[in-house]
A tleap script that builds the chain and sets N, CA, C and O, in Angstrom:
source leaprc.protein.ff14SB
mol = sequence {
  NMET PRO ALA VAL ASP ILE ALA ALA ALA ALA
  PRO ALA ASP VAL LYS ALA ALA ASP TYR GLY
  GLY TRP GLY TRP ARG HIE HIE GLU ASP ALA
  THR ALA MET LEU VAL SER SER GLY PRO ALA
  VAL VAL VAL ARG ARG LEU ASN GLY ARG ARG
  VAL ALA LEU SER ALA GLY THR ALA ALA ALA
  ALA ASP THR LEU ALA GLY ILE LEU ASN ARG
  ALA ALA GLU ARG ALA ARG GLN ASP GLY GLN
  SER GLN GLN PRO GLY PRO CARG
}
set mol.1.N position { -19.331 -68.803 -159.334 }
set mol.1.CA position { -18.696 -68.736 -160.620 }
set mol.1.C position { -17.085 -69.175 -160.296 }
set mol.1.O position { -16.510 -68.957 -159.230 }
set mol.2.N position { -16.584 -69.755 -161.321 }
set mol.2.CA position { -15.338 -70.249 -161.216 }
set mol.2.C position { -14.379 -68.960 -161.325 }
set mol.2.O position { -14.842 -68.007 -161.951 }
set mol.3.N position { -13.337 -68.860 -160.885 }
set mol.3.CA position { -12.254 -67.690 -161.112 }
set mol.3.C position { -11.812 -67.635 -162.360 }
set mol.3.O position { -11.497 -66.536 -162.817 }
set mol.4.N position { -11.713 -68.712 -163.089 }
set mol.4.CA position { -11.518 -68.724 -164.591 }
set mol.4.C position { -12.298 -67.954 -165.466 }
set mol.4.O position { -11.899 -67.586 -166.571 }
set mol.5.N position { -13.546 -67.669 -164.932 }
set mol.5.CA position { -14.574 -67.196 -165.816 }
set mol.5.C position { -14.686 -65.839 -165.702 }
set mol.5.O position { -15.583 -65.277 -166.332 }
set mol.6.N position { -13.842 -65.127 -164.923 }
set mol.6.CA position { -13.890 -63.608 -164.364 }
set mol.6.C position { -13.001 -62.862 -165.399 }
set mol.6.O position { -11.799 -63.127 -165.364 }
set mol.7.N position { -13.402 -62.050 -166.225 }
set mol.7.CA position { -12.615 -61.193 -167.136 }
set mol.7.C position { -12.203 -60.057 -166.318 }
set mol.7.O position { -11.092 -59.630 -166.630 }
set mol.8.N position { -12.817 -59.409 -165.302 }
set mol.8.CA position { -12.569 -58.311 -164.481 }
set mol.8.C position { -13.496 -58.072 -163.390 }
set mol.8.O position { -14.651 -58.478 -163.522 }
set mol.9.N position { -13.130 -57.440 -162.279 }
set mol.9.CA position { -13.751 -56.937 -161.071 }
set mol.9.C position { -13.582 -55.644 -160.665 }
set mol.9.O position { -12.442 -55.324 -160.328 }
set mol.10.N position { -14.435 -54.842 -160.620 }
set mol.10.CA position { -14.256 -53.575 -160.049 }
set mol.10.C position { -15.132 -53.078 -159.119 }
set mol.10.O position { -16.263 -53.565 -159.141 }
set mol.11.N position { -14.876 -52.167 -158.247 }
set mol.11.CA position { -15.783 -51.457 -157.239 }
set mol.11.C position { -16.390 -50.403 -157.922 }
set mol.11.O position { -15.813 -49.697 -158.749 }
set mol.12.N position { -17.627 -50.290 -157.554 }
set mol.12.CA position { -18.674 -49.399 -158.125 }
set mol.12.C position { -19.707 -48.886 -157.306 }
set mol.12.O position { -19.910 -49.548 -156.288 }
set mol.13.N position { -20.393 -47.918 -157.468 }
set mol.13.CA position { -21.497 -47.368 -156.848 }
set mol.13.C position { -22.603 -47.531 -157.583 }
set mol.13.O position { -22.811 -46.793 -158.546 }
set mol.14.N position { -23.547 -48.615 -157.197 }
set mol.14.CA position { -24.651 -49.088 -157.979 }
set mol.14.C position { -26.009 -48.529 -157.432 }
set mol.14.O position { -26.146 -48.090 -156.291 }
set mol.15.N position { -26.806 -48.584 -158.198 }
set mol.15.CA position { -28.251 -48.410 -158.053 }
set mol.15.C position { -29.010 -49.662 -158.158 }
set mol.15.O position { -28.970 -50.207 -159.262 }
set mol.16.N position { -29.738 -50.264 -157.171 }
set mol.16.CA position { -30.373 -51.286 -157.129 }
set mol.16.C position { -31.362 -51.329 -158.174 }
set mol.16.O position { -31.423 -52.427 -158.727 }
set mol.17.N position { -32.179 -50.424 -158.616 }
set mol.17.CA position { -32.982 -50.397 -159.679 }
set mol.17.C position { -32.330 -50.758 -160.810 }
set mol.17.O position { -32.978 -51.503 -161.545 }
set mol.18.N position { -31.119 -50.422 -161.216 }
set mol.18.CA position { -30.410 -50.778 -162.338 }
set mol.18.C position { -30.335 -52.152 -162.657 }
set mol.18.O position { -30.175 -52.619 -163.785 }
set mol.19.N position { -30.474 -52.847 -161.467 }
set mol.19.CA position { -30.295 -54.430 -161.597 }
set mol.19.C position { -31.616 -55.166 -161.200 }
set mol.19.O position { -31.581 -56.336 -160.821 }
set mol.20.N position { -32.742 -54.484 -161.290 }
set mol.20.CA position { -33.963 -55.116 -160.998 }
set mol.20.C position { -34.278 -54.899 -159.595 }
set mol.20.O position { -35.287 -55.508 -159.239 }
set mol.21.N position { -33.716 -54.219 -158.710 }
set mol.21.CA position { -34.210 -53.937 -157.262 }
set mol.21.C position { -33.281 -54.753 -156.376 }
set mol.21.O position { -32.339 -55.406 -156.824 }
set mol.22.N position { -33.574 -54.682 -155.222 }
set mol.22.CA position { -33.031 -55.294 -153.958 }
set mol.22.C position { -32.987 -56.778 -153.993 }
set mol.22.O position { -33.878 -57.283 -154.675 }
set mol.23.N position { -32.189 -57.564 -153.438 }
set mol.23.CA position { -32.308 -59.056 -153.159 }
set mol.23.C position { -31.475 -59.552 -154.451 }
set mol.23.O position { -30.763 -58.791 -155.106 }
set mol.24.N position { -31.664 -61.002 -154.749 }
set mol.24.CA position { -31.274 -61.879 -155.575 }
set mol.24.C position { -31.889 -61.462 -156.790 }
set mol.24.O position { -33.117 -61.458 -156.702 }
set mol.25.N position { -31.377 -61.063 -158.043 }
set mol.25.CA position { -32.075 -60.540 -159.184 }
set mol.25.C position { -31.360 -61.197 -160.291 }
set mol.25.O position { -30.181 -61.532 -160.173 }
set mol.26.N position { -32.090 -61.401 -161.435 }
set mol.26.CA position { -31.543 -61.758 -162.954 }
set mol.26.C position { -32.191 -60.524 -163.563 }
set mol.26.O position { -33.395 -60.286 -163.460 }
set mol.27.N position { -31.273 -59.718 -164.235 }
set mol.27.CA position { -31.996 -58.712 -164.938 }
set mol.27.C position { -31.014 -58.356 -166.255 }
set mol.27.O position { -29.858 -57.940 -166.163 }
set mol.28.N position { -31.574 -58.555 -167.208 }
set mol.28.CA position { -31.023 -58.610 -168.654 }
set mol.28.C position { -29.714 -59.102 -168.610 }
set mol.28.O position { -29.741 -60.252 -168.172 }
set mol.29.N position { -28.402 -58.669 -168.915 }
set mol.29.CA position { -27.324 -59.377 -168.914 }
set mol.29.C position { -26.664 -59.324 -167.713 }
set mol.29.O position { -25.435 -59.362 -167.770 }
set mol.30.N position { -27.323 -59.226 -166.372 }
set mol.30.CA position { -26.710 -59.367 -165.239 }
set mol.30.C position { -27.331 -60.065 -164.116 }
set mol.30.O position { -28.553 -60.213 -164.123 }
set mol.31.N position { -26.713 -60.453 -163.278 }
set mol.31.CA position { -27.128 -61.289 -161.859 }
set mol.31.C position { -26.712 -60.389 -160.790 }
set mol.31.O position { -25.635 -59.829 -160.994 }
set mol.32.N position { -27.406 -60.074 -159.527 }
set mol.32.CA position { -27.069 -59.271 -158.594 }
set mol.32.C position { -27.659 -59.876 -157.362 }
set mol.32.O position { -28.704 -60.524 -157.308 }
set mol.33.N position { -26.886 -59.591 -156.422 }
set mol.33.CA position { -27.316 -59.903 -154.929 }
set mol.33.C position { -26.896 -58.518 -154.224 }
set mol.33.O position { -25.744 -58.210 -153.917 }
set mol.34.N position { -28.016 -57.766 -154.032 }
set mol.34.CA position { -27.943 -56.254 -153.509 }
set mol.34.C position { -28.747 -56.105 -152.361 }
set mol.34.O position { -29.927 -56.451 -152.424 }
set mol.35.N position { -28.284 -55.646 -151.333 }
set mol.35.CA position { -28.883 -55.428 -150.195 }
set mol.35.C position { -29.419 -53.912 -150.102 }
set mol.35.O position { -30.438 -53.587 -149.493 }
set mol.36.N position { -28.634 -53.107 -150.751 }
set mol.36.CA position { -29.043 -51.705 -151.170 }
set mol.36.C position { -28.500 -51.006 -152.199 }
set mol.36.O position { -27.651 -51.660 -152.804 }
set mol.37.N position { -28.691 -49.877 -152.625 }
set mol.37.CA position { -27.924 -49.186 -153.400 }
set mol.37.C position { -26.704 -48.718 -152.719 }
set mol.37.O position { -26.688 -48.474 -151.512 }
set mol.38.N position { -25.577 -48.581 -153.572 }
set mol.38.CA position { -24.341 -48.112 -152.910 }
set mol.38.C position { -23.286 -48.839 -153.232 }
set mol.38.O position { -23.344 -49.366 -154.342 }
set mol.39.N position { -22.148 -49.065 -152.469 }
set mol.39.CA position { -20.868 -49.600 -152.893 }
set mol.39.C position { -21.123 -51.085 -153.311 }
set mol.39.O position { -21.896 -51.732 -152.605 }
set mol.40.N position { -20.650 -51.574 -154.197 }
set mol.40.CA position { -20.639 -52.939 -154.679 }
set mol.40.C position { -19.444 -53.434 -155.515 }
set mol.40.O position { -18.646 -52.587 -155.917 }
set mol.41.N position { -19.255 -54.706 -155.804 }
set mol.41.CA position { -18.447 -55.012 -156.796 }
set mol.41.C position { -19.021 -55.569 -157.989 }
set mol.41.O position { -19.879 -56.436 -157.828 }
set mol.42.N position { -18.741 -55.269 -159.030 }
set mol.42.CA position { -19.120 -55.602 -160.332 }
set mol.42.C position { -18.313 -56.435 -161.003 }
set mol.42.O position { -17.246 -56.006 -161.442 }
set mol.43.N position { -18.710 -57.820 -161.196 }
set mol.43.CA position { -17.726 -58.771 -161.893 }
set mol.43.C position { -18.258 -58.851 -163.383 }
set mol.43.O position { -19.436 -59.067 -163.666 }
set mol.44.N position { -17.145 -58.629 -164.384 }
set mol.44.CA position { -17.586 -58.990 -165.755 }
set mol.44.C position { -17.034 -60.312 -166.048 }
set mol.44.O position { -15.900 -60.761 -165.880 }
set mol.45.N position { -18.060 -60.808 -166.506 }
set mol.45.CA position { -17.525 -62.527 -167.012 }
set mol.45.C position { -17.002 -62.554 -168.326 }
set mol.45.O position { -17.239 -61.663 -169.141 }
set mol.46.N position { -16.302 -63.541 -168.563 }
set mol.46.CA position { -15.784 -63.772 -169.893 }
set mol.46.C position { -16.954 -63.746 -171.005 }
set mol.46.O position { -16.820 -63.131 -172.063 }
set mol.47.N position { -17.962 -64.379 -170.709 }
set mol.47.CA position { -19.106 -64.550 -171.509 }
set mol.47.C position { -19.989 -63.257 -171.817 }
set mol.47.O position { -20.998 -63.314 -172.519 }
set mol.48.N position { -19.442 -61.905 -171.137 }
set mol.48.CA position { -20.051 -60.856 -171.180 }
set mol.48.C position { -21.255 -60.517 -170.175 }
set mol.48.O position { -21.753 -59.394 -170.105 }
set mol.49.N position { -21.625 -61.505 -169.481 }
set mol.49.CA position { -22.649 -61.271 -168.495 }
set mol.49.C position { -21.810 -60.480 -167.064 }
set mol.49.O position { -20.600 -60.533 -166.842 }
set mol.50.N position { -22.612 -59.933 -166.423 }
set mol.50.CA position { -22.183 -59.214 -165.074 }
set mol.50.C position { -22.747 -59.793 -163.908 }
set mol.50.O position { -23.808 -60.415 -163.963 }
set mol.51.N position { -22.059 -59.619 -162.775 }
set mol.51.CA position { -22.519 -60.036 -161.446 }
set mol.51.C position { -22.227 -58.776 -160.628 }
set mol.51.O position { -21.177 -58.133 -160.632 }
set mol.52.N position { -23.351 -58.534 -159.919 }
set mol.52.CA position { -23.066 -57.329 -158.881 }
set mol.52.C position { -23.495 -57.800 -157.534 }
set mol.52.O position { -24.557 -58.380 -157.313 }
set mol.53.N position { -22.518 -57.484 -156.592 }
set mol.53.CA position { -22.605 -57.940 -155.227 }
set mol.53.C position { -22.434 -56.733 -154.385 }
set mol.53.O position { -21.422 -56.034 -154.438 }
set mol.54.N position { -23.663 -56.452 -153.436 }
set mol.54.CA position { -23.203 -55.557 -152.354 }
set mol.54.C position { -22.038 -55.721 -151.631 }
set mol.54.O position { -21.573 -56.825 -151.347 }
set mol.55.N position { -21.469 -54.486 -151.274 }
set mol.55.CA position { -19.941 -54.790 -150.457 }
set mol.55.C position { -19.928 -53.776 -149.212 }
set mol.55.O position { -18.850 -53.523 -148.674 }
set mol.56.N position { -20.953 -53.275 -148.814 }
set mol.56.CA position { -21.156 -52.462 -147.608 }
set mol.56.C position { -20.494 -51.071 -147.464 }
set mol.56.O position { -21.077 -50.079 -147.026 }
set mol.57.N position { -19.082 -51.117 -147.927 }
set mol.57.CA position { -18.492 -49.743 -147.937 }
set mol.57.C position { -17.550 -49.596 -149.165 }
set mol.57.O position { -17.271 -50.653 -149.731 }
set mol.58.N position { -17.073 -48.573 -149.614 }
set mol.58.CA position { -16.378 -48.623 -150.850 }
set mol.58.C position { -14.853 -49.335 -150.706 }
set mol.58.O position { -14.207 -49.900 -151.588 }
set mol.59.N position { -14.523 -49.126 -149.375 }
set mol.59.CA position { -13.188 -49.810 -149.198 }
set mol.59.C position { -13.370 -51.416 -149.245 }
set mol.59.O position { -12.543 -52.129 -149.813 }
set mol.60.N position { -14.319 -51.838 -148.713 }
set mol.60.CA position { -14.702 -53.264 -148.848 }
set mol.60.C position { -14.936 -53.751 -150.483 }
set mol.60.O position { -14.577 -54.860 -150.878 }
set mol.61.N position { -15.463 -52.942 -151.182 }
set mol.61.CA position { -15.613 -53.174 -152.533 }
set mol.61.C position { -14.411 -53.203 -153.324 }
set mol.61.O position { -14.316 -53.970 -154.283 }
set mol.62.N position { -13.398 -52.341 -152.955 }
set mol.62.CA position { -12.120 -51.944 -153.432 }
set mol.62.C position { -11.386 -53.336 -153.116 }
set mol.62.O position { -10.769 -53.925 -154.003 }
set mol.63.N position { -11.479 -53.814 -151.853 }
set mol.63.CA position { -10.570 -55.173 -151.250 }
set mol.63.C position { -11.173 -56.270 -152.181 }
set mol.63.O position { -10.349 -56.892 -152.851 }
set mol.64.N position { -12.326 -56.560 -152.307 }
set mol.64.CA position { -13.188 -57.599 -152.896 }
set mol.64.C position { -12.635 -57.673 -154.342 }
set mol.64.O position { -12.167 -58.687 -154.859 }
set mol.65.N position { -12.755 -56.458 -154.919 }
set mol.65.CA position { -12.586 -56.549 -156.469 }
set mol.65.C position { -10.896 -57.107 -156.597 }
set mol.65.O position { -10.532 -57.972 -157.393 }
set mol.66.N position { -10.122 -56.490 -155.755 }
set mol.66.CA position { -8.730 -56.974 -155.920 }
set mol.66.C position { -8.437 -58.300 -155.660 }
set mol.66.O position { -7.543 -58.886 -156.271 }
set mol.67.N position { -9.179 -58.875 -154.722 }
set mol.67.CA position { -9.079 -60.360 -154.378 }
set mol.67.C position { -9.487 -61.160 -155.734 }
set mol.67.O position { -8.726 -61.928 -156.323 }
set mol.68.N position { -10.801 -60.855 -156.123 }
set mol.68.CA position { -11.288 -61.408 -157.230 }
set mol.68.C position { -10.332 -61.328 -158.526 }
set mol.68.O position { -10.093 -62.304 -159.237 }
set mol.69.N position { -9.791 -59.966 -158.747 }
set mol.69.CA position { -9.040 -60.036 -160.029 }
set mol.69.C position { -7.591 -60.935 -159.705 }
set mol.69.O position { -7.140 -61.668 -160.586 }
set mol.70.N position { -6.979 -60.823 -158.506 }
set mol.70.CA position { -5.948 -61.828 -158.207 }
set mol.70.C position { -6.360 -63.313 -158.322 }
set mol.70.O position { -5.551 -64.123 -158.773 }
set mol.71.N position { -7.425 -63.642 -157.982 }
set mol.71.CA position { -7.800 -65.154 -158.083 }
set mol.71.C position { -8.101 -65.489 -159.572 }
set mol.71.O position { -8.035 -66.680 -159.875 }
set mol.72.N position { -8.426 -64.583 -160.546 }
set mol.72.CA position { -8.710 -64.700 -161.730 }
set mol.72.C position { -7.542 -64.977 -162.477 }
set mol.72.O position { -7.488 -65.868 -163.325 }
set mol.73.N position { -6.420 -64.078 -162.116 }
set mol.73.CA position { -5.361 -64.076 -162.797 }
set mol.73.C position { -4.563 -65.492 -162.478 }
set mol.73.O position { -4.039 -66.101 -163.411 }
set mol.74.N position { -4.497 -65.963 -161.189 }
set mol.74.CA position { -4.037 -67.128 -161.065 }
set mol.74.C position { -4.546 -68.402 -161.629 }
set mol.74.O position { -3.884 -69.386 -161.961 }
set mol.75.N position { -5.920 -68.212 -161.687 }
set mol.75.CA position { -6.794 -69.382 -162.354 }
set mol.75.C position { -6.286 -69.327 -163.835 }
set mol.75.O position { -6.049 -70.415 -164.361 }
set mol.76.N position { -6.090 -68.178 -164.576 }
set mol.76.CA position { -5.734 -68.112 -165.818 }
set mol.76.C position { -4.279 -68.705 -166.129 }
set mol.76.O position { -3.999 -69.416 -167.094 }
set mol.77.N position { -3.423 -68.280 -165.138 }
set mol.77.CA position { -2.193 -69.048 -165.277 }
set mol.77.C position { -1.995 -70.389 -165.009 }
set mol.77.O position { -1.123 -71.053 -165.569 }
set mol.78.N position { -2.899 -70.899 -164.033 }
set mol.78.CA position { -2.897 -72.268 -163.674 }
set mol.78.C position { -3.150 -72.991 -164.947 }
set mol.78.O position { -2.488 -73.923 -165.403 }
set mol.79.N position { -4.341 -72.355 -165.520 }
set mol.79.CA position { -4.788 -73.063 -166.885 }
set mol.79.C position { -3.912 -73.362 -167.951 }
set mol.79.O position { -3.813 -74.364 -168.659 }
set mol.80.N position { -3.221 -72.163 -167.922 }
set mol.80.CA position { -2.172 -72.152 -169.247 }
set mol.80.C position { -1.043 -73.011 -168.782 }
set mol.80.O position { -0.555 -73.647 -169.716 }
set mol.81.N position { -0.526 -73.208 -167.722 }
set mol.81.CA position { 0.458 -74.240 -167.292 }
set mol.81.C position { -0.012 -75.465 -167.335 }
set mol.81.O position { 0.856 -76.333 -167.433 }
set mol.82.N position { -1.339 -75.895 -167.284 }
set mol.82.CA position { -1.935 -77.245 -167.504 }
set mol.82.C position { -2.108 -77.481 -168.903 }
set mol.82.O position { -2.128 -78.651 -169.288 }
set mol.83.N position { -2.233 -76.565 -169.704 }
set mol.83.CA position { -2.328 -76.964 -171.050 }
set mol.83.C position { -1.221 -77.769 -171.617 }
set mol.83.O position { -0.049 -77.484 -171.369 }
set mol.84.N position { -1.570 -78.803 -172.400 }
set mol.84.CA position { -0.562 -79.720 -173.176 }
set mol.84.C position { 0.357 -78.884 -173.948 }
set mol.84.O position { -0.123 -77.966 -174.613 }
set mol.85.N position { 1.685 -79.098 -173.943 }
set mol.85.CA position { 2.628 -78.522 -174.816 }
set mol.85.C position { 2.771 -78.900 -176.339 }
set mol.85.O position { 2.104 -79.860 -176.726 }
set mol.86.N position { 3.589 -78.230 -177.254 }
set mol.86.CA position { 3.355 -78.829 -178.475 }
set mol.86.C position { 4.081 -80.147 -178.571 }
set mol.86.O position { 5.011 -80.382 -177.800 }
set mol.87.N position { 3.701 -81.013 -179.479 }
set mol.87.CA position { 4.319 -82.446 -179.690 }
set mol.87.C position { 5.113 -82.549 -180.804 }
set mol.87.O position { 5.655 -83.619 -181.080 }
savepdb mol mol.pdb
quit
């Protein structure tokens, strides 16, 4: 997903069953790639959908969420700077 589509990313302790089970899943308003229940990053997209990704450890989930949030912020700033100004 393009970084500009990310509203926010957050570390979370997820249950795979809440996303349709282990593996690559599309469930209700979410897509997930989970290898187990436990630490993950949940990305909320601007369109309201969610993406959950296994992270292995809580520290890794926290680090990845921070990286995704910074990338999204940069993408939004770059998009604003590329908008044509008033004429």
